[in-house]
N, C-alpha and C positions, 0 to 999 in steps of 0.2 A: 773498570768503573770505580770511582772513588766513593767511599762511604763517609758520610759526615754525621757526627752525633753532637747535637747541641745540648747544653745544660745551663742552668742558672737563671732561668726566667722566674717570674713570680709577681707578687703584688707588693707595692710599696707606696707610701704616702709621698705627696709632692715634696720635693726637696731632698728626698732620700737617694740612696745609691743601690745599684745592682751590678753584678759582674756576670757576663755571659761568656761561655767557653764553647769552642767548637773543636772537636777532635777529628782529624782527617786520617783516613787509612793509607794515604800516600803522602810522602814527605816532599816530593818535587812538585813545585807549582810555580806559576808566574804571578798569580794574584789570588788572594783570599780576602774575604770581607764579610760584612754584615749588611743586609737589606732589611726593610720592614714594610709591612702592609697593614694599614688600618682599615676597619670596616668601610666599604664603599669607596676606597681609594686605591690608586695604583701602587704597585710595589716601588719603593724608592731606595736609592743607595743611602746608607748611613755612614759607613766608613770602610775603606779598603786599605790593604797593605800588600806591597809587592815583595818578591823574593829578595829584593835588594834593600828592603826596609822602608821604601817610600810609602807615605801615607796620604790619604785623601779623606776629607770629611764633608758631609752635607753642611751647608751654612747654619742650619737650625741646631746642629749639635756641636759646632766648634766651641772649644773651650770647656765643654761639659763632658764629652766622651773621649776616650782614648783607646786606640786599637794597638794590640801588641801581638807578636808572634813568638812562641816558645818553641825553638827548634828541637830542644831535648825531648819535649813531650809531644811535639807535632800538633800544637794547638794554636788557635787564634782566639784571643780574648778581647772582649769589649768591656771596658770599665765605664759605667754610666753613672754620672753624678748630677746633682741638682736636677733631678728628674721632674718633668712637668706632665700634667695630664695629657697633653698632646703627643707625648712620647708613647702613649699606649698603642700597642700594635703586636702583631706576630712578627718576631724577628727571625730571619733566615740567614744561615751561614751559606756563603758562596765559595766556589772553588774553580779556578781556571788552571788547566794543565800547563805544562811547559810550552805548549804550542800557542798559548795566549787565549784570551777570552773570546776572540772572534771564532775560535774553533768550537766554542760551546761552554756553557757554565753549568756546573753541577750544584745542586741545592740540597740543603738539609731539610728535615721535616718541619722545622720551625719551633720556636718556643715563645709562649705568650708572656708579654710584659704588660702589666696593668698598673697605672699610676693614678691614685685617687687624690682628689683635691681636698 
């Protein structure tokens, strides 16, 4: 069972930046990423990165967010810029083993991001 520890959430004014980091207890994965869930809404994908470095982003964050993997630290970071109030949500780190996401996704506990207008 992989352990995921998220950090970096907080409060920021609109237009500001935050950096989220997710440390995984396992270094071998097929895909890691960040999802978010706002009150009353379903969890949605924000950004993902594969073990080959391929990335995917939600349309709402393209050009503002960047996901990276640090293999030395075994972390996946999400740099968020030009933040908007609609980015307010709990952000969850996700982890798919080498067997792929269809075999199951592990989740972190989540970190709150609040963007004020």
